[in-house]
C-alpha positions, 0 to 999 in steps of 0.5 A: 282086059283080063278075059280077052288076054285069057281068050287069046292065050288059052286057045289050044292049051294043054297041060304043058301050057298050064304047067310051063307055058310051053317054054315059049314065054318071053324073058322080058315079059315074064320080068315085067310081070313078076313086078306085080307078082312079087310086090302083092296087094300087101306091099301095095299099102304096107310099103307106103304106109310104113314109111311113116314109122320105118322111114326108107329102111325097107330099102335095106332088105330090098338090097338084099333081094338083089344079092338073093336074085343074083344067087338064084340066077347063077345057081338055082336056075341053071340047075333046074333047066339042067334037070328039065324040072316042071315042079322044082321040088322033084329035084329033092326026090332024086338028090334026097329021097321020096320023103324029102321030095314030098316034105319040101312040096308040102311046106310049099303048099302049106306056105302058099295057101296061108300066104296067098290067102292072107295077101288076098284077105288084106286086099279085099278087106281094104275094099270091104271097109272103104267101099263094099260095106257103104253099099251093104255088100256082105263080105262073103260075096266080095271075096267069092267074086274075086275068087271066081274071077281068078279061077275063071281066067286061070282055069285053062291057060295056067302059066301061059295066060298068067305071064300076060295077065301079070303084065297087064296087072303090073301096068295098072298097079305102076300107073295107079302109083304114078297117078297118086303121086300126080293127084297129091301134087296137084292138091298140094299145087307142086311141080315134079321138082318140088315134089322130089325136093320135098320128099328128099329133104324130109325126115322120112328118107332115112335109110340105115339102121345101126342098132343091132337090137332092132329088128330093122338093123342093116345087116339083118335086113340085107342078109335077111333080104338075100335068103328071103329072096333065095327061099320065097322066090328061088325055092317057090314053085309059083315064082320059079314056074313063071321063070322056067316057062322061058325057052332056055336058061340064058333068057331065064337069068336075063329075066331074073337080073332084069326083074331084080333091077327094076324091082329095086327102083320100083320100091324106091318109088313106092317109099317115095309115095309113102313119104309124100303121103305122110307130107300131104297129111301134115300139110292138110293137118290130117288125122292119120288112121291108127293102122299104117296099112289104112293110110294110103287107102284112107288118103286116096279114097277119102281126100283125093277125089272120086277119080283118085279113089277109082285109080286106087281100087284099080291099082290095088286090085291089080296088085292082088290078082298076080299073087293070088293067080300065080299061087293058085296055079303053082299049088295046082301043079305042085299038088298034081306032080308032087303030092298025087304024082299024076302021070304026065303022059296021060294027057286026058287024065291029068287034065281032068285032075287038074281041074279038080285040084284047081277048083279045090284050092280055090275053095280052100283059099276062100275057106281061109279068107273067110276064117281070117274074117271070122278071127277078127284079130289082126294080131292072131292073123299076122302071126298066122302069116309069120308062121307061114313064112317060117316054113320056108326055112325047111325048103332053104335047108333041104335045097342047101343040104342037097346042093352043098353036102356030099351025103344022102340022108335017112329019108324016112326021118326027114319030115320030123326033122323038117317040122322041128326048126319052124316050131323052135324058130316061133317060140324063140321069136315070140320070147327072144326079147326076154330070153336074149337081153332085148334081142329082136329077131328080123328077117335072119330068123329064116336063116337060123330056120334053114341052119337048124334044118340043115343040121338036123339033115346032117344028123341023119345023113348017111353014105357019101353020094355024087352031089348034083351041082350046076 
């Protein structure tokens, strides 16, 4: 089905199709498809699994997401359309300078390579552990097939194809979730009303955390969620590339608002699924896996029958592909336009180089996944992923300074200023309990990271300039 959609959408595709879908994407298709891209395979297994310990506390962050998406719709999207951007980081070039522009793009590329590799690694590792190891298929074969498939259906059409393949994948991911709920309810002999009652009456549905030391403290989650949405969606080429493929800013804003509302309710459903998984485990006196990420796959693949297992695998793959295919396209776009600064007027040369870069990032992601597998240390791999998330702080600081300050910067110093905050924040995050009397940083670390970058840019600021605002 993916390749049929690819064949339809990639016919007569050119560079503009690849980069911005010729600005012909329908807003409601983009909004629906972005659900799968935002959740990813990590969320598909982690959000239900975390319910056993964190209950519904994740919903606090989802509330923050909605605030962040409103900021994106009201401030960032009008700016991107007004400047007719293909790469959103080219805004930094006009506002702060060439080094600022390269720095922003480089931080995005670093973040996305590690982030996309991590998300795909988690999914492939689950499938390898529960399925392919039993068939004696080597991990390198499994992950190579994944990469080849993604490479094949994104190679030609880019964003024009991804907008539609994301829609298919989101559908199968949500269908897997609904069917899993149905399979469990059948196993327990419950109707829909009884399932809802059991979930709402369980201890897992508590939302609010009021201990300010806790990582899940509600203000940390809400504020952190808002800035995560702004940084990791609004300042992320992968997510914005789909949004700016709509024909005008009004349609793109409708997409963003609709997407945020739908995402809120989809996350509630995934949390409800998590509560139901634990209720089912207790009812069957089941010994749960040590890792929360293994709870959903463990129950689906080992206790609900072969049909439920197949449904889970399809859902997991459907959740994995949107985050990987979009990342591959966005990385290619940013590297071609921001790092290599290829001439968009030379269609033939740009297309040739685009193919090489696209293939190169496929190999790089494959290499990162194999490296994660060789490390064989979940704690180290998670720290790498956390470190990659810290690199969105400089992007937040750069864009905030560009939008809300009235000064320029000494552009040659920007790369150094941008490197220091993530390092400081990473060290602080590792030692906060000891240094700050038991305080644990949560998602508010991103805010601190961006603030330190903003202060650093202020220190190297110069002359008054005209501020580019919406």
